[in-house]
Every structure is written in structure tokens, then in C-alpha cells.
C-alpha positions in Angstrom: 0.0 0.0 0.0 1.4 3.5 -0.8 2.6 5.6 2.0 0.0 8.2 3.2 1.4 11.6 2.1 -0.6 13.4 4.8 1.3 11.6 7.5 4.5 13.4 6.6 4.8 16.6 8.7 6.0 19.8 7.2 9.4 21.0 8.3 8.9 24.5 9.8 11.7 26.0 11.9 11.1 26.0 15.6 11.0 29.4 17.3 13.4 28.5 20.1 16.4 30.3 21.6 19.8 29.4 20.2 23.4 30.0 21.2 24.2 32.2 24.2 22.0 35.1 23.2 18.8 34.6 25.3 16.7 36.9 23.1 17.8 35.6 19.7 15.2 33.3 18.1 15.0 31.5 14.8 12.5 32.8 12.3 8.9 31.8 12.9 7.6 28.9 10.8 6.9 29.7 7.2 4.2 27.1 6.9 1.3 26.2 9.1 -0.3 22.9 8.3 -2.6 20.5 10.1 -4.4 17.3 9.1 -8.0 17.1 10.0 -10.6 14.4 9.4 -13.7 16.0 7.7 -17.0 14.4 7.2 -18.1 14.3 3.5 -21.3 13.9 1.5 -20.9 13.4 -2.2 -23.3 13.9 -5.2 -24.8 10.5 -4.8 -25.3 10.9 -1.0 -22.3 8.8 -0.1 -21.3 9.8 3.4 -17.9 9.2 4.9 -14.7 10.8 6.1 -11.7 12.3 4.3 -8.4 13.3 5.7 -7.6 16.8 4.8 -4.5 18.9 5.1 -5.0 22.6 5.8 -1.9 24.4 4.6 -0.8 28.0 4.8 2.5 29.2 3.4 3.7 32.7 4.2 5.2 32.9 0.7 1.5 33.1 -0.5 -0.1 35.1 2.3 -3.5 35.5 0.7 -4.1 31.7 0.1 -5.0 28.6 1.9 -4.6 25.1 0.4 -6.8 22.2 1.3 -5.5 18.8 0.2 -8.0 16.0 0.3 -6.4 12.6 0.6 -8.7 10.3 -1.2 -7.0 7.0 -0.4 -5.6 6.7 -3.9 -2.3 7.9 -5.4 -4.0 11.2 -6.5 -5.1 13.9 -4.2 -7.5 16.8 -4.7 -6.2 20.3 -4.0 -8.4 23.4 -3.5 -6.9 26.8 -3.2 -8.9 29.8 -2.0 -8.4 33.0 -0.1 -7.7 33.0 3.6 -10.2 35.8 3.9 -12.9 33.6 2.5 -12.2 31.0 5.1 -12.1 33.6 7.9 -15.4 35.0 6.8 -17.0 31.6 6.5 -16.4 30.9 10.1 -18.9 33.6 11.0 -21.4 33.8 8.0 -22.1 32.5 4.5 -19.0 33.2 2.5 -18.1 32.6 -1.2 -20.0 31.9 -4.3 -19.6 29.7 -7.4 -17.2 26.8 -6.8 -16.8 27.2 -3.1 -19.1 28.3 -0.3 -18.5 28.2 3.5 -20.7 28.8 6.4 -20.9 28.0 10.2 -23.4 25.6 11.5 -24.3 23.7 14.6 -24.9 19.9 14.6 -26.3 18.2 17.8 -23.9 15.3 17.2 -20.7 17.2 16.3 -21.2 20.6 17.9 -19.9 23.8 16.2 -19.0 23.0 12.6 -17.9 24.7 9.4 -19.6 23.6 6.2 -17.5 23.7 3.0 -19.4 23.2 -0.2 -17.3 22.5 -3.3 -18.5 22.3 -6.9 -16.4 21.3 -9.9 -17.0 19.8 -13.3 -16.1 16.4 -11.7 -18.9 16.6 -9.1 -19.7 18.3 -5.8 -19.1 17.6 -2.2 -20.3 19.0 1.1 -17.7 18.8 3.9 -18.1 19.4 7.6 -15.1 20.4 9.8 -14.8 21.1 13.5 -15.2 24.9 13.6 -13.0 25.4 16.7 -10.2 23.4 15.2 -10.3 25.3 11.9 -10.5 28.6 13.8 -7.4 27.6 15.9 -5.5 26.7 12.8 -6.5 30.0 11.1 -5.5 32.0 14.2 -2.0 30.4 13.9 -1.8 31.7 10.3 -2.7 35.2 11.4 -0.1 35.1 14.1 2.5 34.7 11.2 1.0 37.2 8.8 -1.6 39.6 10.0 -4.6 40.8 7.9 -2.9 44.2 7.3 0.2 42.5 5.9 -1.9 40.1 3.8 -3.8 42.9 2.1 -0.5 44.8 1.4 0.9 41.6 -0.2 -1.9 41.3 -2.7 -2.4 43.1 -6.0 -3.9 46.6 -5.9 -7.4 47.3 -7.2 -5.8 48.9 -10.3 -3.7 45.8 -10.9 -6.7 43.5 -10.6 -8.7 45.7 -12.9 -5.9 45.6 -15.5 -5.6 41.8 -15.1 -9.3 41.3 -15.5 -9.5 43.7 -18.5 -6.8 41.6 -20.2 -8.7 38.4 -19.6 -11.7 39.8 -21.4 -9.6 41.0 -24.4 -8.5 37.5 -25.3 
């Protein structure tokens, strides 16, 4: 059986003192990732669980990556904005291919619903909302919301990019 790629941890640097300088610390981790088991319902009402890696890389401060380990050699990756995930913890967020919203389930407590839609099908996932919120808080400890917005393209750059897409 192939090795489960989600069982391999990332290699962030530890923020611990080094040498004889008590205040000197190594850089904070550049990546925050955590594997969570999400409940899933697919198009044909199959219900089960899927191991999912939530990953945040400070090199791409506006994005989060969810990797769904499907028990095969292939994995399904979804990339979307960290802001979308943050907003989805409190209210309906997103449109089109991805939507997120908080919910409460008597069996599972406070949850985050993640609805994904693609040409290959759709899925509704349910995650433990407190655990997602804790992971997201760790990402904001590395790169704050102000830094994130400064790292993204300006409104003018986005308008120029979108105008170019319609010219093709």
C-alpha cells in the first residue's frame, strides 16, 4: 500500500532560543499545516470521512490550500483566499465553486460547512469549527490581515488583469 502523504509533517523551523543570546530566536515557521478528518457527503449521497491537510504558506499570504487525501495515489487540492475561510467561520462566504458557512450539529457541535463544486462533481464537507479557527489563528499570528492585504495586488492591478482576460 502506498505511504500516506498526509502523515508526513512539514518542516517548519522551531522558534526556540539558540546560542548564548537569550533573546535571539530563529524565524517563525513559514508554513502552518494541520491534518483534520472531515465528514463528507458526495453527489450520490455517499457519506464518509476524508483526511484533509489545511496548509498556509507565508510565501503566498492570501491563500490557503486544502488537500483531500482520497485513499488513492491522487489527491484533490483546492486553493482559495484565507479571507474567504475567515469570513466563512462567521457567516455564509463565497460563491460559485466554493461556499463556506458556520453551523451547529447536535452530534458534532460547532461546525464549518464547506461546499465544493467542480465539473467532476460536488461535495459537502463538515469540519470542527473550533479546530479550523485555531489553525487559522496560527496563520494570522504569522501574517496579519494588514500584511496580507499589502501583499496582494492593488485594485488597479486587478482591474488591468481582468480587463486583459476579457480582451483575449
